[in-house]
N, C-alpha and C positions, 0 to 999 in steps of 0.2 A: 504494500500500500504506500502510495506517495502522498504526503500531506504538505500543504502550504496554505498561506492566507488566500492566494488566488492560484489558479492553474491556467497555463497557456497550452493550448492544444492545436494541432493541425487537423483540419477537416475540410473537405471539399476544396483542397488546394489553397486554403487561406489559414491565417493564424487568428485564433480567437482566445480571448481572456474570459475565464469564468470567475465570477465574483460571488462571495458568500451572501451578498444582497439578492441573490437569485437573478442575476443579470449577466448577459453576454455583451462583451465589448469587442467591436471590430475596429482596431486602432487605425488601420490603413485608411478607412473611410470616416473615422471619428464618429462611429455610429454605436449607440446603445440599443440593445434589443431586449425587450421584456414581453411578458404575456400575462393575460388574465388578471387585470387589476380588480375587476368586479366592484368598481366604485358604486356606492349606494346600497350595497348588500345589507350593511348594518341598518341603514334607514328603512329598507324594505322589511326587515325583521321587526324593527320597533313598531312600524305601522301595523304589523300583525300581532302586536302585544307581547313580543319577546324582548326582554330588557337587555339589549346588546349595547355595550358602551359606544359613545359617540365619537371616540377618538380614532376609529379605524380609517376613515377617509383621510384625515389629517396625517396620520402616520404613513399611509401609503404614499401620499403626494410629497411629503417631506423627504422620505427616503429616496424617492425617485429624483427629486430635484438635487439632492446631495450627491447621488451617484453620477448624475449627468455633469454636475459642476466639477467633481473630483477627477473625472475621466476626460475632461476637456472635449466633451462631445459637441458635435455640430448638428447631429440629427438623432432622433429617437423613433424607433419602430416598435409599435405595440402589436403583438400577434393576436389581437382580438379580445373580445369581452372587456372593453373599456368600462362600460356600465354593466350592472347586474340585472336591473329591471327598470321599467319605466316608472314604477311607483317609487323607486329609490332615488330618482333624480329630483331631489328636493331643492328648495331655494337655498338652504344652508349649504348643500353640496356645491351648487353652482357658484355661490360666493367664494367657497374654498378654491374652486377651480379657477376663478378669475385671478385670485391672488397668486396661485401657483403658476398660471400662465405668464403673469407679469414677471415672476421670478425667473422663468426659463424662456424669456422672450427671444433669446438668441437661437433657440432650437427650431429646426424643421421637424414637425411631428407628423407621423403617419400611423393610422390604425387599420389593420386588416379586419374587416367586419367579421365578427364571430357570431355564434349562435345566440348568445345573450344580447348582442348588439342589435340583432334583427328585431327583437321584441322591445328593447329599451330605447331604441332610436340612436341616431348619431350624435356626437358632441355638438353643441351649438356652434354655429359658424364663427362667432366672434372669438372662439378659442384658437382658430387657425390650425385645426387639425385636419389634414387631408385623409379622407377615408377611401380605402381600397376595397371595392366590392368583391374582388376575387384575389386569389394569391398572386403575388407580384414577383417577377423574376428579376434578379440582379446578377448577370453573368451566369455562372453555373449553380447559383443558389436561388431557391424559391422561398419567399417568406409567406407562410400560410397560417391559418388558425388551426384547422384540423389536420392531423398527420396523414400523409399518404406517400407511398414510395413511387418515384417516377424513374423512368428510364433515362430521361434527358437532363435531369438536374437533381441536386441534393436539396431536400426540403427541411427547413427549420420551422417548427410548429409548437403550438401550445395545446390548449383544450383539455388535455388529460390530467394535469396537475400531478405529474409522476412523483412517486416515492418508492423507497425500497426498505425492507426490514433487515436489520443487522443483528448478529449475536445469537447465542443459544442454538447450537447445532441440533437439528431434529426437534426444534421447539423447546429444548431444555434451557434453563437459565434465563438471564435478563435479555430482553429483546427491545429494540427501539426502531421506530419508524421515522425516516428522515426524507425530506424533499430531495429530489435528485435531478441532475441533468443526465439524459440518456442519449448518447450519440451512436447511432448505427451508421453503417457505411453510406446509406443514402437518405436517412431521415434522422433528425435530431429533435428531441423533446425538451422543452424548457420547463422548469418548475414555475408554478403560479407565483406572481409577484405580490399580489394584494395581501393586505394584513389580515383579511377576514375571508380566507378561502380554505377549502378542504384539500385533502390529498388522496390519491388513489395508488395503491401499491401495484407495481407492474412487474412482470417477469421478463428480465432482460433476455435477449437472444444471444447465441453463442459469440457473435462478432461485435456485440454492443460494448461500448465503453460507458461506465457508470460513475458519476461523480456526485457524491452526496454533499449536502450543504449543512454545515454546523453554524453555531452562532457567529463565528468570526473566521471561518476557513472553509475551503473546499477540499474534499478528499477523494482520491481515486480508489474506489472499492471494487473495481471490475472483477478482480480475481475472487473476491469474497462472495459475490452474488452471481457468478457465472453458472450457467446450467451444468449439471453434473457431467453431461456428455462432452462438454467443452474443456473440462479440467484435465 
């Protein structure tokens, strides 16, 4: 296992930096890539009578601003599910978004429309976020919301909120579930960025590289979670 605060990997003939903030940075193009913010999810739950804290939106947006600032990014690509639901797009959230956009006014921002975005609606035009209705190709890489393997390009996607379980062989002992980046030869999955999102444990394939996210570091655990047939 290789451990470091961040990891630099080669994939699809490019160099990518994986950050513990659940972010990918492509330094050659000064681009930050994230997925599944699900802004407004906490508001949606509160409207349904579930007492969820109000800090989720602010935490998500502040973390996103800080990582864009620290990486000297010029563009931000969101791989879908910017909003969670139409009911969650409250006046309070929109005020937060205005302040956040002022803070990152230097960024070109793009959102690949995800399944939640279809119901929630696109970000207001005054936020200056360009919405891509379909996956968008950049050279040999396609940015998409839902993962799919293609013959003609490598796909970077979200939607799944991937995680893996570590520890306790055969179910014995302590086990933990951690969000993960999963990079296959032709398709990469990013962990959800939003502060109030769930996770889904995935079963990596034999040729996948798996990088789990801890509080302050990214770890390569590929050998620990590889299918038995690949060991």
